[in-house]
LOKEBA-740170 format. One record per residue (C-alpha): x, y, z. Coordinates in steps of 0.02 Angstrom, whole numbers, plus 50000, padded with zeros to 5 digits. Layout:
<rs>
{{X Y Z}}
...
</rs>
This chain:
<rs>
{{55649 55057 53710}}
{{55584 55180 53839}}
{{55482 55140 53993}}
{{55343 55243 54070}}
{{55404 55209 54247}}
{{55471 55067 54353}}
{{55301 54981 54360}}
{{55293 54976 54170}}
{{55472 54913 54162}}
{{55437 54777 54289}}
{{55285 54714 54197}}
{{55379 54704 54032}}
{{55524 54618 54117}}
{{55407 54493 54199}}
{{55343 54438 54029}}
{{55522 54390 53980}}
{{55544 54290 54140}}
{{55385 54187 54129}}
{{55481 54028 54088}}
{{55561 54035 54262}}
{{55394 54017 54351}}
{{55409 53828 54368}}
{{55581 53846 54448}}
{{55500 53920 54603}}
{{55615 54071 54606}}
{{55650 54199 54740}}
{{55651 54378 54675}}
{{55774 54499 54752}}
{{55763 54686 54721}}
{{55907 54807 54742}}
{{55846 54952 54852}}
{{55779 55070 54820}}
{{55739 55090 54635}}
{{55752 54906 54593}}
{{55615 54854 54714}}
{{55463 54924 54618}}
{{55528 54832 54463}}
{{55558 54674 54563}}
{{55385 54683 54642}}
{{55302 54673 54470}}
{{55412 54524 54424}}
{{55373 54434 54587}}
{{55187 54472 54569}}
{{55180 54402 54392}}
{{55277 54244 54439}}
{{55189 54217 54606}}
{{55361 54221 54687}}
{{55419 54284 54856}}
{{55506 54453 54857}}
{{55647 54513 54966}}
{{55779 54647 54957}}
{{55961 54602 54929}}
{{56066 54720 55031}}
{{56245 54750 54981}}
{{56368 54885 55028}}
{{56519 54924 54924}}
{{56687 54923 55012}}
{{56775 55075 54942}}
{{56960 55113 54941}}
{{56983 55236 55087}}
{{57063 55373 54982}}
{{56952 55340 54830}}
{{56780 55284 54891}}
{{56710 55265 54716}}
{{56834 55126 54681}}
{{56765 54968 54760}}
{{56880 54829 54815}}
{{56737 54718 54873}}
{{56563 54710 54946}}
{{56475 54643 55099}}
{{56302 54570 55118}}
{{56195 54513 55263}}
{{56242 54363 55366}}
{{56427 54401 55362}}
{{56443 54375 55175}}
{{56597 54462 55104}}
{{56668 54462 54929}}
{{56839 54539 54901}}
{{56943 54578 54748}}
{{57119 54536 54802}}
{{57190 54616 54644}}
{{57111 54786 54680}}
{{57164 54776 54862}}
{{57341 54741 54810}}
{{57348 54876 54674}}
{{57266 55004 54790}}
{{57377 54955 54936}}
{{57228 54921 55049}}
{{57287 54824 55202}}
{{57191 54723 55330}}
{{57171 54871 55447}}
{{57095 54975 55305}}
{{56981 54830 55263}}
{{56921 54813 55443}}
{{56887 55000 55462}}
{{56788 55014 55300}}
{{56691 54855 55336}}
{{56638 54913 55510}}
{{56564 55072 55439}}
{{56471 54983 55299}}
{{56407 54846 55415}}
{{56322 54979 55522}}
{{56234 55050 55370}}
{{56187 54875 55312}}
{{56106 54839 55480}}
{{56010 55004 55473}}
{{55943 54963 55300}}
{{55893 54787 55351}}
{{55793 54851 55499}}
{{55717 54992 55398}}
{{55658 54884 55254}}
{{55612 54722 55343}}
{{55567 54781 55517}}
{{55625 54619 55596}}
{{55561 54497 55464}}
{{55694 54364 55428}}
{{55778 54353 55259}}
{{55710 54228 55135}}
{{55834 54081 55126}}
{{55920 54064 54958}}
{{56006 53895 54979}}
{{55972 53785 54828}}
{{55852 53911 54750}}
{{55841 53997 54582}}
{{55867 54180 54622}}
{{55815 54325 54510}}
{{55910 54483 54555}}
{{55818 54636 54488}}
{{55871 54818 54470}}
{{55796 54963 54373}}
{{55947 54964 54258}}
{{56135 54944 54249}}
{{56254 55090 54240}}
{{56427 55034 54296}}
{{56362 54865 54352}}
{{56456 54871 54517}}
{{56304 54855 54631}}
{{56219 54722 54525}}
{{56379 54622 54512}}
{{56406 54629 54700}}
{{56224 54579 54731}}
{{56242 54427 54619}}
{{56403 54376 54705}}
{{56320 54393 54875}}
{{56169 54290 54818}}
{{56287 54154 54759}}
{{56381 54160 54923}}
{{56216 54139 55016}}
{{56190 53973 54929}}
{{56088 54014 54773}}
{{56094 53869 54649}}
{{56060 53980 54499}}
{{56076 54169 54486}}
{{55982 54266 54353}}
{{56008 54454 54338}}
{{55858 54541 54260}}
{{55856 54725 54214}}
{{55754 54833 54094}}
{{55901 54928 54019}}
{{56091 54920 54017}}
{{56239 54976 53911}}
{{56289 54863 53765}}
{{56440 54792 53857}}
{{56337 54740 54010}}
{{56352 54555 53970}}
{{56540 54571 53964}}
{{56543 54662 54131}}
{{56419 54552 54224}}
{{56428 54387 54134}}
{{56553 54299 54248}}
{{56443 54332 54401}}
{{56279 54260 54337}}
{{56206 54106 54256}}
{{56095 54213 54145}}
{{56074 54398 54107}}
{{55902 54457 54050}}
{{55899 54634 53981}}
{{55758 54709 53879}}
{{55857 54850 53800}}
{{56042 54887 53769}}
{{56038 55054 53676}}
{{56201 55098 53589}}
{{56196 55279 53647}}
{{56187 55243 53833}}
{{56240 55369 53963}}
{{56122 55347 54112}}
{{55982 55230 54166}}
{{55860 55372 54200}}
{{55858 55435 54021}}
{{55765 55277 53969}}
{{55620 55311 54088}}
{{55487 55445 54066}}
{{55465 55446 54255}}
{{55623 55405 54351}}
{{55577 55491 54514}}
{{55661 55433 54673}}
{{55592 55282 54764}}
{{55558 55314 54948}}
{{55603 55195 55088}}
{{55418 55188 55132}}
{{55376 55122 54960}}
{{55504 54983 54977}}
{{55429 54932 55144}}
{{55253 54939 55072}}
{{55296 54828 54922}}
{{55381 54698 55031}}
{{55227 54688 55142}}
{{55110 54676 54993}}
{{55210 54532 54920}}
{{55216 54442 55088}}
{{55027 54452 55100}}
{{55005 54393 54920}}
{{55124 54245 54929}}
{{55120 54199 55113}}
{{55309 54192 55105}}
{{55344 54224 55287}}
{{55232 54314 55408}}
{{55239 54502 55409}}
{{55300 54555 55581}}
{{55174 54628 55698}}
{{55194 54816 55694}}
{{55268 54903 55844}}
{{55137 54977 55963}}
{{55200 55151 55916}}
{{55267 55211 55750}}
{{55425 55317 55738}}
{{55390 55503 55730}}
{{55453 55628 55602}}
{{55431 55678 55420}}
{{55358 55539 55312}}
{{55318 55509 55131}}
{{55168 55397 55097}}
{{55159 55305 54930}}
{{54984 55292 54856}}
{{54911 55232 54692}}
{{55040 55095 54672}}
{{55182 55211 54719}}
{{55148 55330 54574}}
{{55106 55471 54695}}
{{55198 55511 54856}}
{{55113 55616 54988}}
{{55224 55707 55115}}
{{55169 55713 55294}}
{{55218 55736 55476}}
{{55193 55593 55599}}
{{55203 55621 55786}}
{{55169 55476 55904}}
{{55211 55510 56088}}
{{55261 55365 56198}}
{{55108 55284 56273}}
{{54988 55360 56147}}
{{54817 55272 56149}}
{{54790 55303 55962}}
{{54837 55406 55809}}
{{54726 55542 55734}}
{{54744 55559 55545}}
{{54699 55733 55479}}
{{54606 55753 55314}}
{{54619 55936 55267}}
{{54489 56034 55172}}
{{54484 56129 55009}}
{{54631 56243 54974}}
{{54728 56179 55124}}
{{54872 56060 55161}}
{{54966 55980 55304}}
{{55025 56156 55346}}
{{54847 56216 55386}}
{{54870 56324 55543}}
{{54699 56272 55609}}
{{54732 56086 55591}}
{{54906 56108 55664}}
{{54834 56199 55814}}
{{54712 56057 55845}}
{{54851 55928 55818}}
{{54960 56017 55946}}
{{54819 56010 56073}}
{{54792 55826 56040}}
{{54979 55795 56056}}
{{54981 55881 56225}}
{{54844 55759 56277}}
{{54958 55614 56228}}
{{54876 55570 56062}}
{{54974 55531 55905}}
{{54941 55634 55749}}
{{54974 55620 55562}}
{{54954 55772 55452}}
{{54983 55743 55267}}
{{54942 55817 55097}}
{{54794 55735 55012}}
{{54843 55812 54845}}
{{55006 55857 54759}}
{{55034 56042 54715}}
{{54997 56002 54532}}
{{54834 55916 54577}}
{{54780 56059 54689}}
{{54790 56176 54539}}
{{54634 56090 54469}}
{{54495 56138 54589}}
{{54391 55990 54532}}
{{54513 55877 54627}}
{{54477 55968 54790}}
{{54294 55916 54783}}
{{54324 55740 54717}}
{{54287 55664 54887}}
{{54283 55485 54821}}
{{54465 55486 54760}}
{{54516 55583 54915}}
{{54436 55451 55025}}
{{54529 55317 54927}}
{{54693 55403 54965}}
{{54647 55420 55148}}
{{54612 55233 55153}}
{{54782 55196 55075}}
{{54866 55310 55202}}
{{54774 55218 55341}}
{{54835 55050 55277}}
{{55012 55120 55269}}
{{55000 55184 55447}}
{{54933 55019 55513}}
{{55084 54928 55443}}
{{55187 55038 55558}}
{{55086 55042 55717}}
{{54960 54932 55808}}
{{54876 55086 55882}}
{{54692 55125 55842}}
{{54666 55253 55704}}
{{54547 55402 55712}}
{{54503 55534 55582}}
{{54491 55723 55597}}
{{54416 55799 55440}}
{{54391 55981 55393}}
{{54278 56051 55256}}
{{54281 55930 55106}}
{{54407 55824 55201}}
{{54269 55779 55323}}
{{54170 55697 55183}}
{{54326 55602 55130}}
{{54353 55547 55311}}
{{54175 55482 55327}}
{{54184 55390 55161}}
{{54349 55311 55215}}
{{54269 55265 55382}}
{{54126 55181 55289}}
{{54253 55083 55186}}
{{54346 55034 55345}}
{{54183 54972 55420}}
{{54156 54861 55268}}
{{54333 54793 55279}}
{{54310 54759 55464}}
{{54147 54667 55432}}
{{54241 54555 55308}}
{{54375 54523 55438}}
{{54506 54617 55336}}
{{54554 54753 55458}}
{{54508 54861 55605}}
{{54370 54990 55607}}
{{54407 55175 55631}}
{{54400 55213 55817}}
{{54319 55385 55804}}
{{54288 55529 55681}}
{{54280 55716 55711}}
{{54223 55841 55580}}
{{54267 56027 55595}}
{{54161 56141 55488}}
{{54141 55992 55375}}
{{54036 55949 55226}}
{{53982 55773 55276}}
{{53835 55789 55156}}
{{53958 55766 55011}}
{{53982 55586 55067}}
{{53800 55546 55026}}
{{53666 55487 55145}}
{{53682 55304 55091}}
{{53868 55299 55135}}
{{53843 55397 55294}}
{{53725 55261 55352}}
{{53869 55135 55332}}
{{53985 55226 55452}}
{{54005 55133 55617}}
{{54140 55243 55698}}
{{54075 55362 55832}}
{{54063 55531 55745}}
{{54067 55708 55814}}
{{54012 55849 55698}}
{{54077 56021 55754}}
{{54001 56173 55670}}
{{54009 56360 55702}}
{{53848 56437 55762}}
{{53860 56575 55631}}
{{53899 56453 55489}}
{{53714 56433 55454}}
{{53717 56344 55285}}
{{53846 56216 55341}}
{{53752 56195 55506}}
{{53595 56144 55412}}
{{53695 56021 55305}}
{{53770 55944 55462}}
{{53599 55924 55541}}
{{53545 55826 55387}}
{{53704 55722 55395}}
{{53678 55684 55579}}
{{53504 55619 55537}}
{{53579 55504 55405}}
{{53712 55431 55521}}
{{53666 55267 55607}}
{{53819 55261 55720}}
{{53842 55349 55885}}
{{53851 55532 55839}}
{{53837 55707 55909}}
{{53819 55881 55833}}
{{53916 56012 55932}}
{{53886 56196 55892}}
{{54019 56323 55942}}
{{53929 56487 55981}}
{{53985 56639 55884}}
{{54100 56542 55766}}
{{54100 56562 55578}}
{{54159 56431 55454}}
{{54346 56449 55486}}
{{54333 56469 55676}}
{{54436 56628 55669}}
{{54347 56712 55815}}
{{54443 56718 55981}}
{{54427 56557 56080}}
{{54325 56463 55950}}
{{54469 56355 55886}}
{{54516 56314 56065}}
{{54337 56253 56088}}
{{54357 56141 55935}}
{{54518 56069 56006}}
{{54437 56035 56174}}
{{54287 55949 56094}}
{{54398 55843 55982}}
{{54514 55793 56124}}
{{54370 55739 56234}}
{{54289 55640 56091}}
{{54447 55549 56042}}
{{54511 55510 56216}}
{{54339 55456 56272}}
{{54316 55333 56129}}
{{54495 55268 56135}}
{{54477 55231 56320}}
{{54315 55133 56304}}
{{54219 55036 56171}}
{{54094 55139 56071}}
{{53918 55152 56136}}
{{53783 55069 56033}}
{{53697 55177 55903}}
{{53538 55251 55964}}
</rs>
């Protein structure tokens, strides 16, 4: 049996676990790859989802040989026999444990962000991984779950070697495995897509489950998100979009860039504008709307509806990490995607499901591609910047400005062509964008007129 990906494996596994629904289980995923599988199980059973964090205690001179494991809350399981045979003394144990406890704490903060663990005392616990190879991590996780008070421990995996039951059996009350192929060498060979699971996807799935089940409040996001390279999961985690997030201390908001056709997060023009905004104290997020494979099909570049959908998902991801207002800066076709996403945000806000977009700026954009009906639904204050020599796009922006019902302004940069390559023209764009964003982040938007 082969699986398309971890989502497919999780859904098939969930069907085998349906009879545990009435037990009111807690589902625990082993980070990182086990969490997408566990999410599907928890979703199908209506169960709360958490990660189970374990760190192997490896023999100092042979780290691959584990003599025990630690879990959160001071849980420790030790194999006295391996310690004795490996001549690991108490000093060795203390040194190895200190190092692994530090990594355990880092993972707990990264994945939960301050949310408390789900209590396991007296509960049926389903420990889920994407497969078993040696079984060491799964075995340690089950032992930790038992030590945390679980009344019944079920280990559920899509695929494992034929002797898995013999290896794991003593640690669990039940082992559920969909496939035990006789010619087993690695878990990944039984998946068509076994790409790496990012930390961000784990965090996203935990938040989604918490919202679905109400199993513990999601923590309020920090006012500012950590800066650095990011990877944003979209479309259920099937696609991961790389990006660069920069949020200075005290930033009043974050500007998300939606690049145009044939561009990426490395667009020198967008990066120049982002640098100017950063100097003004604004946060910025530049990311790739399309993967390199998707960009090869030019039809994807102009599919503004799907691009807007991705921008909305990225916005939701960002808002789980920061409480700061979000703005959009769109270029070319990315401007249409930004305005469509802003219209969607306005609808969500009207339903009480989220915040509106604070402000939108379009540089040499094609807002007409969003459609006049959707433009009329945008409530975020919108600035349309066009080059004075970009006559066709200027006419299209005039039409778009007439369709907008929100506060809006059309700013024409004299002497600029479509790409604002003329000396000083891109600086003018940066100045206009900075003034628009800072002005609308500092005060509520003016009424449409």
